[in-house]
C-alpha positions in Angstrom: 2.9 -8.7 -7.8 4.6 -10.2 -4.7 7.7 -8.5 -3.7 10.5 -10.8 -4.8 12.5 -9.8 -1.7 9.9 -11.6 0.5 10.7 -14.9 -1.2 14.3 -14.5 -1.0 13.9 -13.7 2.7 11.6 -16.5 3.7 10.2 -18.7 1.0 8.8 -21.4 3.3 6.6 -18.6 5.0 5.3 -17.3 1.5 4.6 -20.8 0.5 2.6 -21.4 3.8 0.7 -18.2 3.4 -0.1 -19.1 -0.2 -1.2 -22.6 1.0 -4.0 -20.8 3.1 -5.6 -19.3 -0.1 -5.5 -22.8 -1.8 -2.6 -22.0 -4.1 0.4 -24.2 -4.5 3.4 -22.1 -5.2 6.2 -23.8 -7.3 8.8 -23.3 -5.0 11.2 -25.7 -6.8 10.9 -23.7 -10.0 11.5 -20.3 -8.3 14.6 -21.8 -6.5 15.8 -23.0 -9.7 15.2 -19.8 -11.8 16.6 -17.6 -8.7 19.7 -19.6 -8.4 20.3 -19.4 -12.2 19.7 -15.6 -12.1 22.3 -15.3 -9.4 24.9 -17.3 -11.2 24.4 -15.6 -14.3 24.3 -12.2 -12.8 27.4 -12.6 -10.7 29.2 -14.0 -13.9 27.9 -10.9 -16.0 29.5 -8.6 -13.3 32.7 -10.3 -13.5 32.9 -10.2 -17.1 32.0 -6.3 -17.0 34.7 -5.7 -14.4 37.2 -7.7 -16.7 36.3 -5.8 -19.8 36.6 -2.4 -17.9 40.0 -3.4 -16.5 41.2 -4.5 -20.1 39.9 -1.5 -21.7 42.0 0.5 -19.2 45.0 -1.6 -20.1 44.7 -0.8 -23.7 44.7 3.1 -22.9 47.6 2.7 -21.0 49.5 0.4 -23.7 48.7 2.8 -26.3 50.1 5.7 -24.3 53.4 3.6 -24.1 53.4 3.0 -27.9 52.9 -0.8 -27.2 51.2 -3.4 -29.3 47.5 -3.8 -27.9 46.2 -6.3 -30.5 46.1 -9.0 -27.9 44.3 -7.1 -25.3 41.7 -5.8 -28.0 41.0 -9.7 -29.0 40.6 -10.4 -25.4 38.1 -7.5 -24.9 36.3 -8.4 -28.1 36.0 -11.9 -26.6 34.8 -10.7 -23.2 32.0 -8.5 -25.1 30.7 -11.7 -26.9 30.5 -13.5 -23.5 29.0 -10.6 -21.8 26.2 -10.1 -24.6 25.4 -13.6 -24.4 25.1 -13.7 -20.3 23.1 -10.4 -20.5 20.6 -12.0 -23.0 20.3 -15.2 -20.6 19.8 -12.8 -17.7 17.0 -10.8 -19.2 15.3 -14.2 -20.0 15.7 -15.4 -16.4 14.4 -12.2 -14.9 11.5 -12.2 -17.6 10.7 -15.8 -16.3 10.7 -15.0 -13.0 8.3 -12.0 -13.6 5.8 -14.2 -15.3 5.9 -16.7 -12.6 5.3 -14.0 -10.0 2.5 -12.2 -12.1 0.4 -15.4 -11.7 0.8 -15.6 -8.0 -1.9 -13.9 -5.9 -1.3 -11.6 -2.8 -0.4 -12.8 0.5 -3.4 -12.9 3.1 -3.5 -10.3 5.8 -3.3 -11.8 9.4 -6.8 -10.6 10.1 -8.3 -12.7 7.1 -10.2 -15.8 8.5 -8.9 -19.1 7.5 -11.2 -21.2 5.3 -11.8 -23.1 2.2 -14.8 -21.7 0.4 -17.5 -19.1 0.9 -19.2 -21.5 3.6 -16.1 -20.3 5.9 -16.8 -16.6 5.3 -17.2 -14.6 8.4 -20.4 -12.2 8.9 -19.2 -9.0 10.2 -22.8 -7.3 10.7 -26.0 -7.4 9.2 -28.0 -4.2 8.7 -31.7 -4.2 8.0 -34.1 -7.0 7.5 -35.2 -8.3 4.1 -38.9 -7.9 3.6 -41.2 -11.0 3.9 -43.9 -11.3 1.2 -47.2 -13.2 1.7 -46.9 -14.1 -2.0 -44.6 -15.9 -4.3 -41.7 -13.9 -5.0 -40.8 -13.4 -8.7 -37.3 -13.6 -10.2 -35.9 -10.1 -11.0 -35.9 -11.0 -14.8 -39.5 -11.6 -14.7 -40.3 -8.4 -12.6 -38.1 -6.3 -15.0 -39.4 -7.4 -18.2 -42.6 -5.3 -18.1 -40.6 -2.4 -16.9 -38.3 -2.3 -19.8 -35.6 -4.9 -19.0 -35.4 -6.6 -22.5 -33.3 -9.7 -22.6 -34.6 -10.9 -26.1 -33.5 -7.7 -28.0 -30.0 -7.7 -26.2 -29.6 -11.3 -27.2 -30.7 -10.4 -30.8 -28.3 -7.5 -30.9 -25.2 -9.0 -29.4 -25.9 -12.4 -28.2 -26.1 -14.0 -24.7 -25.5 -12.2 -21.6 -26.3 -8.9 -23.0 -29.3 -6.6 -21.8 -31.3 -3.7 -23.5 -33.1 -1.2 -21.2 -35.9 1.0 -22.2 -37.9 3.6 -20.6 -38.4 3.9 -16.8 -35.9 1.3 -16.0 -33.2 3.0 -18.3 -34.0 6.1 -16.4 -33.6 4.4 -12.9 -30.3 2.9 -14.2 -28.8 6.4 -15.1 -30.2 8.0 -11.9 -28.7 5.4 -9.7 -25.4 6.0 -11.2 -25.9 9.8 -10.7 -26.9 9.3 -7.3 -23.7 7.3 -6.5 -21.3 9.7 -8.1 -22.9 12.7 -6.3 -22.6 10.7 -3.0 -19.0 9.9 -3.4 -17.8 13.2 -4.7 -20.1 15.5 -2.5 -20.1 13.7 0.9 -17.1 11.4 0.7 -14.7 13.8 -1.0 -13.7 11.7 -4.1 -12.8 13.2 -7.6 -15.1 12.2 -10.3 -13.0 10.8 -13.4 -14.0 10.0 -16.9 -11.6 7.2 -17.9 -10.9 5.3 -21.3 -12.7 2.0 -21.8 -9.9 0.7 -23.8 -6.4 -0.1 -22.2 -3.2 -1.4 -23.0 -1.7 -4.6 -21.6 0.7 -2.8 -19.1 -2.2 -1.1 -17.5 -4.0 -4.7 -17.0 -0.6 -6.1 -15.7 -0.7 -3.2 -13.2 -3.8 -4.3 -11.5 -3.3 -8.1 -11.8 -5.8 -9.0 -14.6 -3.0 -9.9 -17.0 -1.4 -12.5 -17.7 -3.6 -14.8 -15.6 -7.0 -13.6 -16.5 -6.6 -12.9 -20.1 -9.4 -15.2 -21.2 -11.9 -13.2 -19.0 -11.1 -10.1 -21.0 -12.3 -8.7 -24.4 -9.8 -7.5 -26.8 -9.2 -6.0 -30.1 -6.4 -5.6 -32.6 -5.7 -2.0 -34.3 -2.9 -1.0 -36.2 -0.3 -3.6 -34.9 -1.6 -2.8 -31.4 -3.8 -4.9 -28.7 -6.2 -3.2 -26.5 -8.4 -4.5 -24.0 -11.9 -3.5 -22.7 -11.9 -2.7 -19.1 -13.4 -5.3 -16.8 -13.7 -2.3 -14.2 -12.7 1.2 -14.0 -10.5 0.0 -10.8 -8.0 -0.8 -13.6 -7.9 2.9 -15.2 -8.1 4.5 -11.7 -5.5 2.7 -10.0 -3.1 2.8 -13.0 -3.4 6.8 -13.0 -0.2 6.8 -10.5 1.4 3.7 -12.1 5.2 4.4 -12.6 4.9 7.7 -10.3 6.4 8.7 -7.2 3.6 10.2 -5.4 4.3 13.0 -2.6 3.2 12.1 0.6 1.5 15.2 1.3 -0.7 14.7 -1.8 -2.3 11.5 -0.1 -4.8 10.3 0.1 -6.0 10.3 -3.6 -9.9 9.4 -3.8 -10.9 8.7 -7.2 -14.4 7.6 -8.5 -15.8 6.8 -12.1 -18.9 5.5 -13.5 -18.0 3.2 -16.5 -19.3 0.1 -18.4 -17.4 -3.0 -17.4 -16.8 -5.8 -19.9 -16.1 -9.6 -19.0 -16.1 -12.4 -21.1 -17.2 -14.7 -18.2 -15.0 -17.5 -19.4 -15.8 -20.8 -17.6 -19.2 -19.9 -16.7 -21.1 -21.6 -19.5 -24.4 -22.8 -18.6 -24.4 -20.9 -15.3 -26.6 -17.9 -14.4 -28.0 -17.8 -17.9 -31.2 -15.9 -16.9 -31.4 -12.2 -15.8 -28.4 -9.7 -15.1 -26.0 -12.1 -13.3 -22.7 -12.6 -15.3 -23.4 -10.2 -17.8 -20.8 -9.5 -20.4 -21.4 -5.8 -20.1 -22.7 -3.8 -17.0 -22.2 -0.6 -15.4 -20.5 0.3 -12.1 -19.4 3.1 -10.0 -15.8 2.4 -8.8 -14.1 3.9 -5.7 -10.3 3.8 -5.3 -7.9 5.3 -2.7 -4.3 5.7 -3.1 -2.8 5.9 0.4 0.3 5.3 2.4 0.8 1.6 3.1 0.5 2.3 6.6 -3.2 3.7 6.2 -4.4 0.9 4.0 -6.5 -0.9 6.3 -8.0 2.4 7.8 -9.1 3.4 4.0 -10.4 0.1 3.4 -12.7 0.4 6.5 -13.7 3.9 5.2 -14.4 2.8 1.8 -16.7 -0.1 3.1 -18.4 2.6 5.0 -19.1 4.8 1.9 -20.4 1.8 0.1 -22.7 1.1 3.0 -24.0 4.6 3.1 -25.2 4.0 -0.5 -27.1 1.1 0.7 -28.6 2.8 3.5 -29.7 5.6 1.6 -31.5 3.3 -0.6 -33.0 1.6 2.4 -31.5 -1.8 1.2 -30.8 -4.4 3.9 -27.3 -5.9 3.6 -24.5 -7.6 5.1 -20.8 -7.2 5.6 -18.8 -10.3 5.0 -15.3 -11.0 5.7 -14.0 -13.2 3.0 -11.9 -16.3 4.0 -8.6 -17.1 2.6 -10.1 -19.6 0.2 -12.7 -17.1 -1.2 -10.6 -14.3 -1.7 -10.2 -12.6 -5.2 -6.7 -13.0 -6.8 -5.9 -9.5 -6.2 -7.0 -9.1 -2.7 
């Protein structure tokens, strides 16, 4: 979530930066809510001061044996006003928080401007894709005789689910193990086994809620609502939520292999064949908790760690810098 002080200090600059991302921030709504918050907060503080002063007067009057009924009535009236204003202040602060939770992060100055993936900047290209002298098959067609079973996946669970059998299931497991071993033994990450079900606070912590609730699978149990994780980035990042992390313990480098669950809302009719846009897939995630001044250094290090996997598998790849218009919400 954006630091509200950034909006208070230079609202126009924040609006301009968000505009680069194609996001129209409702500055008028923010200003209205913020002004109302300041007014109610100031009034609340004044009422608290008046009530405290009146309470002191009651004590002094009682010590002198004076009648305090009038002052006590005043204190009661101030208490009623204060309760109403505190309720309104909480409502305004909640509205401001909900507004900001639906706003993406500000782009760094190094992010190239652009409107779509066509404006992304290729940083480097490693390796050359093989050229075949025959017609290339789709991955779904190649995988079917090797144990990639889309029909049974659909029978068991519906569209966008896959069953793996035999050698391809072993390959799937081996790849995850290889990636975990590489990240832990060569790159210094600590392996974690995390819950697959999390509460709403955890998803708010990494920006999936409230904006992307329709993309999540959820279930209700004993009057509580839990969500299936869309990525273990959610659980790994939230391990330090609400904590003060000692500087000397940084960086904290975490990795996990988990299934990921996504409803793919809004993708009806797109990428219906094969393993693209699956409701369930596995991923080995990397997360680093670092000092803010070290964040871009850590980012480049993590890109290198991901590249090492591709190099070891001898897969050609490109590193691309996403433009402002193609960045993910939490980027």
